[in-house]
C-alpha positions in Angstrom: -0.2 0.0 0.1 1.1 3.9 -0.6 3.3 6.3 1.4 1.7 9.8 1.1 4.2 12.2 2.0 3.4 15.8 1.7 3.7 19.0 3.2 0.9 21.6 4.8 1.0 23.7 1.7 2.5 23.8 -1.8 3.5 27.4 -2.1 5.8 29.3 0.0 7.6 32.3 -0.7 11.1 30.8 0.5 10.8 27.2 -2.2 11.5 29.0 -5.5 14.7 27.7 -6.5 14.5 25.5 -3.2 11.6 22.8 -4.2 9.7 24.4 -6.5 11.2 26.4 -10.4 12.1 30.2 -10.3 10.2 32.6 -11.9 6.6 31.1 -11.6 3.7 32.7 -10.6 2.2 31.4 -6.9 -0.8 29.7 -8.8 1.9 27.7 -10.8 4.0 26.1 -8.0 1.2 23.3 -7.4 2.3 21.7 -10.4 6.2 21.8 -9.5 5.1 20.4 -5.9 3.5 17.8 -6.9 6.4 16.6 -9.4 8.2 15.8 -6.0 4.7 15.0 -3.2 2.0 12.8 -3.8 0.2 14.9 -1.3 -1.0 17.9 0.5 -2.6 19.5 3.4 -5.5 21.7 1.7 -5.5 24.6 4.3 -6.9 26.9 2.4 -10.3 25.1 2.9 -10.3 25.3 6.8 -10.7 29.6 5.6 -13.0 29.5 2.9 -14.6 26.5 0.0 -12.3 26.6 -3.3 -14.3 27.9 -6.4 -14.9 25.0 -8.8 -12.4 27.2 -11.4 -9.7 26.1 -8.8 -10.8 22.8 -8.0 -10.1 22.0 -11.9 -7.1 23.7 -12.2 -5.6 22.0 -9.2 -6.8 18.8 -10.7 -5.4 19.5 -14.4 -2.1 20.2 -12.3 -1.5 16.9 -10.4 -0.9 13.4 -11.7 -3.8 10.9 -11.0 -2.0 9.3 -8.0 -1.9 12.9 -5.9 -4.0 12.9 -3.3 -5.5 16.1 -1.6 -6.4 16.2 2.0 -8.6 19.3 2.6 -9.9 20.6 6.0 -13.4 21.0 6.5 -14.2 24.6 6.8 -14.2 26.4 10.1 -17.9 27.1 9.8 -18.0 23.2 10.2 -15.6 22.3 12.8 -15.6 25.4 14.9 -18.8 26.8 15.1 -21.9 26.1 17.1 -22.6 22.2 17.6 -21.3 19.5 15.6 -24.8 18.1 15.0 -26.1 21.0 13.7 -23.3 21.4 11.2 -24.3 18.0 8.7 -25.9 20.2 5.6 -22.7 22.5 5.3 -20.5 19.4 5.9 -22.0 17.5 3.2 -22.3 20.8 1.0 -18.5 21.3 1.4 -18.3 17.7 -0.4 -20.0 18.3 -3.1 -18.4 21.2 -4.1 -15.1 19.5 -4.5 -17.1 17.0 -6.7 -14.2 18.0 -9.5 -11.4 16.1 -6.9 -13.5 13.7 -5.9 -11.6 11.2 -7.6 -8.6 12.5 -5.8 -9.6 13.2 -2.5 -7.0 11.2 -0.1 -8.4 12.7 3.1 -11.0 15.0 4.5 -10.0 16.3 7.7 -12.2 17.4 10.6 -9.8 19.6 13.1 -12.1 20.5 15.8 -10.7 23.1 18.6 -9.2 22.8 22.4 -13.0 24.0 23.3 -14.4 21.1 21.6 -14.7 18.2 24.2 -16.6 15.1 25.7 -19.9 17.2 25.4 -19.8 17.2 21.4 -18.6 13.3 20.6 -22.6 12.5 20.2 -22.7 15.9 18.1 -19.5 14.2 16.4 -20.5 10.5 16.2 -24.0 12.4 14.3 -21.8 14.2 12.0 -19.7 11.0 11.1 -22.9 8.6 10.6 -24.1 11.7 7.9 -21.2 11.9 5.5 -20.8 9.6 2.5 -19.0 6.1 3.0 -16.8 6.6 -0.2 -14.2 9.0 1.7 -11.6 8.6 4.1 -12.4 11.0 7.4 -9.8 11.9 9.5 -10.7 14.0 13.0 -7.8 15.6 15.2 -8.8 16.7 18.4 -7.2 19.2 21.2 -9.3 19.2 23.9 -7.1 17.6 26.9 -9.9 15.3 28.3 -9.5 13.2 24.9 -5.8 13.0 25.6 -6.7 11.7 29.5 -6.7 8.3 28.5 -10.3 8.6 31.0 -13.6 7.3 29.4 -13.7 10.5 27.2 -10.8 9.2 25.0 -12.2 5.6 25.0 -15.1 6.7 23.9 -14.1 8.7 21.1 -11.6 6.1 20.2 -14.3 3.7 20.3 -17.0 6.0 18.0 -13.8 6.2 15.5 -13.3 2.6 15.3 -17.1 2.3 14.5 -17.0 4.8 11.8 -13.7 3.5 10.5 -12.7 7.3 10.8 -8.9 7.9 11.5 -7.7 9.9 14.7 -5.3 12.0 13.5 -1.9 12.1 15.7 -0.1 15.2 15.8 3.4 15.4 17.0 4.3 18.5 18.0 7.8 18.0 20.4 9.8 18.9 18.3 8.7 22.7 17.9 8.4 22.4 22.0 12.0 20.8 22.6 13.7 23.5 22.3 13.9 27.2 23.5 11.8 29.9 21.4 15.2 31.7 20.0 13.9 32.9 16.7 10.3 34.6 15.6 9.5 31.0 14.2 9.5 29.3 16.8 8.0 31.8 18.8 5.3 32.1 16.5 5.0 28.1 16.3 5.2 27.4 20.0 2.2 30.2 20.7 0.1 28.7 17.6 0.8 24.7 17.5 -1.2 22.4 20.0 0.8 20.9 22.8 -1.0 17.4 22.9 0.6 14.3 24.0 1.3 11.8 21.3 -0.9 9.4 21.4 -0.5 6.6 18.9 -3.5 4.9 17.5 -4.5 3.6 14.1 -8.7 3.8 14.1 -9.1 3.7 10.4 -7.7 2.4 7.2 -5.5 5.7 7.0 -3.7 6.8 9.9 -2.2 10.5 9.3 0.5 11.7 10.8 1.4 15.3 11.6 4.8 16.1 12.7 6.6 19.6 13.6 9.6 20.2 12.8 11.7 22.4 14.3 13.9 24.5 11.8 16.9 22.7 13.1 16.7 20.1 10.9 19.2 17.5 13.2 17.5 18.6 16.6 14.6 16.4 14.6 15.9 13.1 14.1 15.4 11.9 17.5 11.6 12.3 17.2 11.3 10.9 13.5 13.2 7.9 13.9 11.1 6.3 16.3 8.1 6.6 13.7 10.0 4.3 11.0 8.8 1.3 12.3 5.4 2.0 13.5 4.8 3.7 9.7 6.4 0.8 8.2 4.2 -1.9 10.5 1.0 -0.1 9.2 2.0 -0.1 5.5 3.1 -4.0 6.0 -0.9 -4.3 7.1 -1.8 -3.2 4.0 -3.1 0.2 5.1 -2.5 3.4 3.5 -0.2 6.2 5.5 -0.2 9.9 5.5 2.6 11.6 7.0 2.3 15.3 6.6 5.7 17.0 7.6 6.3 20.8 8.9 9.0 22.9 10.1 8.6 26.3 12.3 8.2 28.2 9.6 7.8 25.4 6.6 11.1 26.5 4.8 13.5 23.7 5.8 10.2 21.3 5.7 10.8 19.9 2.3 14.1 19.1 3.0 13.1 17.3 6.4 10.7 15.6 4.8 13.4 14.3 1.9 15.2 13.2 5.1 12.5 11.2 6.5 11.7 9.5 3.2 15.2 8.2 2.7 14.9 6.8 6.2 11.9 4.7 5.1 13.4 3.5 1.9 11.2 5.8 -0.5 13.0 8.2 -1.6 11.5 11.7 -3.2 12.2 12.5 -6.7 15.4 15.0 -6.5 14.8 18.7 -6.0 17.4 21.8 -6.0 17.7 22.4 -2.6 18.1 18.9 -1.6 21.3 16.6 -1.6 22.3 15.3 -5.1 22.2 11.6 -3.9 18.6 11.7 -2.2 17.1 10.7 -5.6 14.4 8.2 -6.4 10.8 8.1 -6.8 8.2 8.1 -3.9 5.9 6.2 -6.3 
């Protein structure tokens, strides 16, 4: 089964000449990105639903094996009760029709304020979603990491719905002092939650939040290798999204992890010359 490895965005001001070709418009960056990575976190949809023209353009810029992992809009995940947001969730999925054949995950990122009291609503929402799409759920409420009844109930719910519990590993970014503006910003914005490793669906999702010092990340990502390989050996597709504090170094960190998994990425300008091959 495939490993889907990608970043949290396909365009970055520091990537032209590194991951991307120089001289491209930002609207053209996805095509270059998709020559190296085979998935991406579609964070733009969290802030607004993409229009049909954009979706069609993104479809044309990516190959048949590329997978988008769009986040549900904040109007679904962050506003009101989850049970009341079924209609906008279904409308969002319908809007994504031009990319239905390239949807790897639909990610429901819940705020820290969304706790055990919303689990019934989460069950109703998940039950209403079409079965043909893989769903990932990211929680941030402390009670859902406390290994008590609330977390057990969450895990049972996700197992019953074959939904994936998204695993956030933000340890690297909090393991060092905030000596740069990028690290200070990341430590302010990224959730500091425990790493609970569990696969509740068919396509586990790991979001690895590194810091800009690539060597400092190694003790954190190396223990993931046997777990990721184990899931692949079980016949599961695995999604691994690599971030760094400012994402400038995210492509190189992802390439380093890919090499260690014996799934090297196609070469790109900012990568070591020996790190060549194909992820696909």
